[in-house]
C-alpha positions in Angstrom: -5.8 -17.1 3.3 -9.2 -18.4 3.9 -9.3 -21.8 3.1 -6.4 -21.5 5.4 -8.7 -20.1 8.5 -11.3 -22.6 7.9 -8.7 -25.8 8.0 -7.2 -24.5 10.7 -10.6 -24.0 12.6 -11.1 -28.0 12.1 -8.1 -29.6 12.2 -8.7 -27.9 15.5 -12.5 -29.4 16.3 -11.0 -32.8 15.5 -8.0 -32.7 17.1 -10.8 -33.1 20.5 -11.4 -36.1 22.3 -15.0 -36.2 24.1 -17.2 -38.7 25.6 -19.2 -37.0 22.6 -20.1 -37.1 18.7 -20.3 -34.0 16.9 -22.1 -33.4 13.5 -21.8 -30.5 10.9 -25.1 -29.1 9.3 -23.9 -29.0 5.5 -24.9 -25.3 5.3 -23.3 -23.5 7.6 -20.2 -25.4 7.1 -20.6 -24.5 4.1 -21.0 -20.7 4.6 -18.4 -20.6 7.4 -16.0 -21.2 4.3 -17.7 -18.5 2.7 -17.1 -16.1 5.1 -13.7 -16.8 6.1 -12.9 -16.2 1.9 -14.6 -12.8 1.7 -14.2 -11.3 5.0 -10.3 -12.3 4.3 -10.4 -11.2 0.3 -11.8 -7.5 1.6 -8.8 -7.7 3.6 -6.0 -7.6 1.3 -7.8 -6.2 -1.0 -7.5 -2.8 1.5 -4.7 -4.0 1.7 -2.9 -4.5 -1.7 -5.2 -1.3 -3.7 -5.2 1.5 -1.1 -0.7 1.4 -0.5 -1.2 5.1 -0.7 -3.9 4.7 2.4 -2.4 2.4 3.5 0.1 4.9 5.4 -3.0 6.1 7.9 -2.5 4.1 10.7 -6.5 4.3 10.7 -6.8 2.6 7.8 -4.5 -0.2 8.9 -6.5 -0.4 12.3 -9.3 -0.9 9.9 -7.7 -4.6 7.6 -5.8 -5.3 11.3 -10.3 -5.6 12.2 -11.2 -7.7 8.9 -8.3 -10.1 9.6 -9.8 -10.4 12.8 -13.1 -10.3 11.9 -12.1 -12.9 9.1 -11.3 -15.4 11.9 -13.3 -15.4 14.7 -16.3 -15.0 12.3 -15.4 -18.3 10.5 -14.8 -19.7 14.2 -18.2 -18.1 15.0 -20.3 -19.6 12.3 -19.0 -22.7 12.9 -19.3 -23.8 16.3 -22.6 -23.3 15.0 -22.6 -25.6 12.5 -21.7 -28.3 14.5 -24.1 -30.3 17.8 -22.6 -32.8 20.0 -24.1 -35.8 20.8 -23.3 -37.8 23.6 -22.3 -41.1 24.2 -23.7 -44.1 25.5 -21.6 -45.0 28.3 -20.9 -41.0 28.9 -24.9 -41.5 29.7 -25.0 -45.7 31.1 -22.3 -44.2 34.4 -24.4 -40.9 34.7 -23.0 -38.0 33.5 -23.2 -36.5 30.6 -19.2 -35.3 29.4 -20.4 -32.1 26.9 -18.3 -29.4 25.9 -17.7 -26.3 28.7 -19.0 -23.5 25.3 -17.4 -21.1 28.3 -14.1 -22.5 28.6 -14.0 -23.1 24.9 -15.2 -19.2 24.0 -12.3 -17.8 26.7 -9.7 -19.4 25.4 -11.2 -18.2 21.2 -10.8 -15.0 22.3 -7.7 -14.5 24.1 -6.8 -16.5 20.9 -8.3 -13.6 18.5 -7.1 -10.8 20.4 -4.1 -12.9 20.1 -4.1 -12.4 16.6 -5.0 -8.7 16.2 -2.2 -7.1 18.2 -0.1 -9.7 16.6 -1.0 -7.3 13.1 -1.5 -4.3 14.5 2.7 -5.3 15.6 3.4 -6.3 11.8 1.7 -4.2 9.9 3.8 -1.2 12.6 6.5 -3.2 12.6 7.0 -3.2 8.3 6.6 0.5 7.9 9.4 1.3 10.6 11.9 -1.2 8.8 10.5 0.9 5.3 11.4 3.4 6.8 14.6 2.7 8.5 15.9 1.6 4.6 14.7 4.5 3.4 15.5 7.4 5.6 18.8 5.8 7.4 22.6 5.5 7.0 23.3 1.2 6.8 26.9 1.9 8.5 26.9 4.7 10.3 23.2 4.3 12.0 22.6 8.3 10.9 19.4 9.0 9.1 20.8 9.8 6.3 20.7 12.6 2.8 17.4 11.6 1.5 15.9 12.1 5.8 18.1 15.3 5.3 16.7 17.4 2.1 13.3 16.3 4.1 14.1 18.4 6.4 15.8 21.0 4.9 12.0 21.5 2.8 9.8 22.5 5.4 8.7 25.8 6.6 11.5 27.7 8.9 11.6 31.8 10.7 15.6 30.5 10.4 17.4 27.9 10.2 21.3 27.8 10.8 23.0 24.5 9.5 27.4 23.1 10.6 28.6 20.3 7.7 31.6 18.7 8.6 33.9 17.8 6.0 36.9 15.5 6.5 39.2 15.5 3.8 41.8 13.2 4.5 38.6 10.0 4.6 40.4 8.4 1.4 43.6 8.3 2.3 42.8 6.7 4.5 40.9 3.8 3.5 44.2 3.2 0.7 46.3 2.9 3.6 44.6 0.9 5.5 41.5 -0.8 3.3 38.0 0.3 2.9 36.9 -2.3 6.4 39.5 0.3 8.0 37.9 3.2 6.9 34.5 2.3 7.5 35.2 2.1 11.5 37.0 5.8 10.9 33.7 7.0 10.5 31.0 5.5 12.5 34.2 5.8 15.2 34.0 10.2 14.0 29.6 8.7 13.6 29.7 8.0 17.5 31.8 10.8 18.6 29.1 12.9 16.4 26.5 11.8 18.1 27.7 12.1 21.1 28.6 15.7 21.3 26.1 17.2 19.1 24.5 19.8 21.4 20.6 18.7 21.6 18.8 21.5 20.3 20.0 20.2 16.6 20.0 17.3 13.9 22.7 14.4 12.9 22.9 13.3 9.6 25.1 11.6 7.3 25.3 13.6 4.1 27.7 12.4 2.1 31.2 9.9 2.4 33.3 12.4 4.6 30.2 14.7 5.4 28.5 14.9 8.5 25.7 18.2 8.7 23.8 19.5 11.7 20.8 21.1 11.5 18.6 23.7 14.2 15.8 25.3 13.3 15.3 28.2 14.9 18.8 28.7 16.5 21.8 31.7 15.8 24.5 30.9 13.5 26.7 32.3 16.7 25.2 29.1 18.9 25.9 26.5 16.1 29.2 27.8 16.0 30.0 27.6 19.3 28.4 24.5 19.6 31.0 23.1 16.7 33.4 24.6 18.0 33.4 21.8 21.0 33.4 19.3 18.6 36.4 20.6 16.4 38.5 20.5 19.9 38.3 16.2 19.6 39.9 16.1 16.2 42.6 18.2 17.3 44.1 15.1 18.6 44.8 11.8 17.0 41.6 9.2 18.2 42.1 5.6 18.3 40.9 3.4 15.7 42.5 -0.9 16.3 45.8 0.0 18.4 45.8 2.7 15.2 46.8 6.6 16.1 44.0 8.5 13.0 45.1 11.4 12.8 42.4 12.9 10.5 41.9 16.7 8.3 39.0 18.2 8.8 37.2 21.6 8.7 32.7 22.8 9.8 31.8 24.7 6.9 28.4 26.2 8.7 25.1 29.0 7.2 22.4 30.8 8.3 18.5 32.3 6.6 15.7 33.8 7.8 12.4 35.2 6.6 12.4 35.6 2.6 15.5 33.3 2.1 15.4 29.8 1.0 16.9 26.3 2.8 18.0 25.1 -1.3 20.6 28.6 -0.3 21.5 27.7 3.7 23.0 24.2 1.7 24.1 26.4 -1.2 26.0 28.3 1.2 27.2 25.6 3.5 28.8 24.2 0.9 30.3 27.6 -0.7 32.5 27.7 2.4 33.7 23.9 1.3 34.3 25.2 -2.0 36.8 27.6 -1.2 40.5 26.9 -2.9 42.0 28.7 0.2 40.4 26.4 3.2 42.2 25.0 5.2 41.8 21.6 6.7 43.6 22.8 10.3 39.9 22.0 11.9 38.5 25.0 11.8 34.6 26.4 12.2 33.8 28.8 8.9 30.7 31.4 9.3 29.1 31.9 5.6 29.8 34.8 4.8 28.7 36.9 1.8 32.0 38.5 0.7 34.5 35.5 0.7 31.7 32.8 -0.8 30.0 34.3 -2.6 28.6 32.3 -5.7 31.6 29.5 -5.3 29.6 27.0 -5.3 26.9 28.0 -7.0 30.0 28.9 -10.0 31.3 25.2 -9.9 27.7 24.6 -10.7 26.4 26.4 -13.4 30.0 25.3 -15.0 30.4 21.6 -15.0 27.1 21.8 -16.3 28.4 21.7 -20.1 30.6 18.4 -18.0 28.1 17.1 -16.3 26.0 16.7 -19.5 29.4 15.2 -21.9 30.5 13.5 -19.1 26.6 11.9 -18.5 27.4 12.8 -15.0 23.3 13.9 -15.9 20.2 11.5 -16.4 17.1 10.6 -15.8 14.9 8.7 -14.1 12.0 6.7 -15.3 8.7 6.9 -12.5 5.3 5.2 -14.0 2.1 6.4 -14.1 -0.6 4.1 -13.4 -4.1 4.4 -13.4 -6.0 4.1 -9.9 -9.6 2.4 -11.5 -8.1 0.5 -14.3 -4.1 -0.9 -12.7 -2.4 -0.5 -16.1 0.1 2.0 -16.8 -0.5 5.9 -18.3 2.6 6.5 -19.3 5.5 7.9 -17.1 7.2 10.3 -15.4 11.3 11.5 -15.7 13.2 12.5 -13.7 16.5 14.5 -13.8 19.5 13.1 -11.9 22.8 14.6 -11.0 25.3 12.1 -10.7 29.1 14.6 -9.1 31.8 14.0 -9.2 32.7 16.0 -6.6 29.1 15.5 -4.3 27.9 12.9 -5.5 24.3 12.8 -5.8 22.9 16.1 -6.2 19.5 16.7 -5.7 17.0 18.7 -7.7 16.5 20.9 -5.2 19.5 21.8 -5.0 21.3 22.2 -8.8 18.0 23.3 -10.1 17.3 26.6 -8.4 20.8 27.6 -9.1 20.2 27.5 -13.3 17.1 28.7 -12.8 18.1 32.1 -11.6 21.2 32.5 -13.4 19.1 31.0 -16.9 20.2 28.2 -17.8 18.1 26.1 -17.6 17.0 25.9 -20.9 20.0 24.3 -21.5 18.8 21.3 -19.7 15.2 21.3 -20.5 16.7 21.1 -23.6 18.8 17.4 -23.3 15.9 16.5 -20.9 13.7 16.0 -24.1 16.1 14.8 -25.9 16.9 12.1 -23.4 13.8 11.4 -22.2 13.1 12.1 -26.9 15.1 9.5 -27.2 13.9 6.4 -25.3 10.8 6.8 -25.7 12.1 5.7 -29.4 14.0 2.7 -28.2 10.8 1.6 -26.3 8.7 1.3 -29.0 10.9 0.1 -30.5 11.5 -3.0 -28.7 7.8 -3.4 -29.4 5.9 -1.1 -25.7 3.8 1.2 -26.4 4.3 4.3 -24.5 0.6 6.6 -24.4 2.5 9.3 -23.6 5.4 10.7 -21.4 5.4 13.8 -19.2 
């Protein structure tokens, strides 16, 4: 990078046309290139080695300033290294056409400022793109399940949740094709986005489920808002000149005080798993006397089957020593690819297993699978110091 900056500067100098010749001071010429390389190295080192710190805008600003210093210090050192000599023809004509340093400094300063702004914008844009990819659904442009779970884990005195479940989307896919089914989903997402009340946040949490999360809102208020939306599904929706009837239901739950947000999601799911549930666009508020334990019982009852079918699996996160950049081990993380609910967060199913004293079964499986993986790595020639 330093060589690139220096090459740009001295190529620009060679492109100038003037009634003068110029010579470079060798020491300053070499020093300007060293400056460009050194400051560029510092900036790139900060960016590459301190990834966690780069999440803060202050460190991004410092890095951008360092890059600006690399370019500007190299330029002005290079300008100090040059000496201009007027040509005899210019002197004989009664004037000397010297380089106007003020006219040169002004565009260079403007260029440096533009470069600094461009670097800052690039850094912000890179973070924005990473955020959009990680936390937004590509089809509907709505916040995805990952952002939903992140928001759900934030503490709140009271929180209400509504989940819309559309039961016949798979039948629509089979009848009209998946491309058409995606357009139906986009139409549903647009309708929900336009109709959702301002006190809620809208997420796509599954292939056929959308969630409204409402912090500090009473459940009755959320129920009334969902009933207004339910009226929109009672009439068919038009997609590509076809009228599609949707089968839907909305479950609503609420927690407050010492209740956990894990219960908020579990109770909403308990409504959707109720065996007598109909899909006539009803809005159903969680009732512990009716829906209690249905989702939890499904999780508990499906644990053995999940182990047999390898729905429960491990992913491994490497542990890197910051001072040496060497691999020190791995962290084993349990995941559940549920046959009906898709990817379940450990924050949802682990508390259920702990509450019903079945966490030991899962722990034994994690130890067994992790040990087998270590043996496979060692057999393949990888040295694993420790696995946590």
